[in-house]
N, C-alpha and C positions, 0 to 999 in steps of 0.2 A: 468793812470798817475803813474809815478814812485815816490816812497816814498823818501823824503829827510831825511837823517839821522839827520839833525839838527832840524827837526820838532818834537814837543813833541809826544811821543807815546800815543796811545789811552789807556786809563785806562782800565785794564782788570776788568771784573766784579768780584765782591767779592762773594765767595761761602761760605755761612754760614755753610752748611753741612760739608764741608771739614775742616773748622775752628773748629767746635765742635768736630769732630772726632780727630783732632790733639790734642786738649786739653784733651780729654778723654784718649788718648794714654799716654800723659805726666803724668796725674794723676795716672793712673794704674801703670806705670813704677815706679813712685816715691813711691807708696804704696808697691809694691813688694820689692823694694830696702830697704825701712824702715823695712818691715817685716823680711827680711833676716838678716839685720844688728842686729835688736833687738833680734832675736831668735837664731842666730848662731854665731855672731861675738862679739857684745857688750852686756853688761847688765847695766841697769840704776837703781839706787836705792836711796831712801831718808833715811837718818839716823834720826829717830824720837827722840832719847834719847841721853843723855850725856855719854853713856857707852864707847865711843871711844875718848873722849876729852883727850887731846889737839890735837891729830892727826886729828880727824874728829869731827867737832862741831855739836851740836844739830841743826837739820834742814838742814844740808849740803846735797847736792846731789852728788853722786859719779858715776863714769863710771868704769866698769870692763871689762876685756877681757875674753870672753868665750873660746877663743882659747888657753889661757895660759895652761890649764890642759888637752887639747886634746893630747898634745905631751910630757907632763911631769907631775910630781906630785907636789902637793902643798909643799912648803918648810916652815920650821919653820920661823916665823916672817912675812909671807905673811898676808896681810889683804884680806879677802875673803867675797863674798856674797854667802849665802847658804840658803837652806830651813831649817827653825827652826825644830829641831828633835822632839819637843813635839807637833807639830801641825800635826794631822793626815791628814788634807786636803792638806798639802804641799803648801799652799798659802802665808804663812808668811815667809818673807825674813829677815835674820839677817846679820849684818856686824860685824865681829870680827877678831881677830888676831889668826893665827895658832900657838899654843904653843907645842902641842904634836903630833908626827907623829906615824904611825902604829908601834906597838911594844914598844913604849916608856913607861917608868915608870915615873910618875910625882908625886912628893910629895910637898905639900904646908905646910910650917912650919914657924911660927913666921912672917907671912906676906911676905914670899919669896918663889919662885918657884925653885924646885930642879929637875933636869932631870937625869934619869937613875942612881940613887943612888950616884950622885955626892955630894961631901961635899961643893962645891962652888955653890951658887945660880946662876940662869940664869941672865945674864946681860940684863937689860931691860931699856935702856935710854929713851924710849918713854913714860914711865909712868909719869903722871903729879905729882904724890905724892906717898909716900910709902903706901903699902897696909896695912890696919888695920889688926892686928893679929886676927885670928879666929881659931877655933879648927883645929888641924892638919887634913890633908886630903891626901888620897892616891888614885891614879888612874893608871890603866893599860890599855893603849890604844889598842883596838883590831885591828887585821889586817884589812886593807882597811878602817880605820876610823881615825879621827883627833879630837884633843882636843882643844877647842877654849876658849879664854878669852878676855874680853874687856880691853882696855888700862886704862880706868878709873875704876880700880878694886873695889874701895870702893862704886861705884854706878853702877855696871854692873850686869845685869841679864845674866850671862854666864854659861858655863858648870858646874860650882860649884853649881848652883841653879836649873839646869834642871833635870827632871825626867830621860830622856835619855841623858846621859852625853857626848856621842860621835857623831860626824857627819860623816856619810858614804861618801866616795869619790864621789859617783854618786849624792849626794845631794848638792855638791859644784857647784855653778853656774859659778862663775867668780873670777878672781883675780882683786882686786881694783887697778886701775892705778892712778886716780887723782879725786879730788873733783872739781866740776865746778860751784857750787853755794853755797854761795854768791860770792866767788872768786875762781879763778883757782889756785890749789896747787897740785903739784905732790906728790903722797903718797910714802913714803920711808919705 
């Protein structure tokens, strides 16, 4: 008997084995993509303190680009995720702003930051308030290293307080692009 195209087709039998294998392939592919993104493309971090307020608030989560520094160097003013230099395990991540570049001379006097023996302090419009005066400090950034400060200087455990004052370039993980929780905000 010839089959009429208008007749309903017989339902093909469902193959559980093929369905399970299909789902396993999807899950493995998603896991590999997530692994590659998280380890080679983006970095995700939570900021637990107020050291970067008002730019990044306590509890905010940020996304950074690991690719930013594969093809170039950090620039003054960049906000970066890096391995805390005083943690020998390398498991503690910090988020701070790059103030000093390799070879820079940094002086902090009367609550202001001066670069390379300039008489004019660094313009820092991102600071929420003036830095409280503290004893004068002088730093000479070694080659291949960076000097980091928090934006909320009066409440920041930054390079001024660390035993190892400088962050080596290979300890910088990513350039922060935006915060995504509790709300999305591009970082400038």
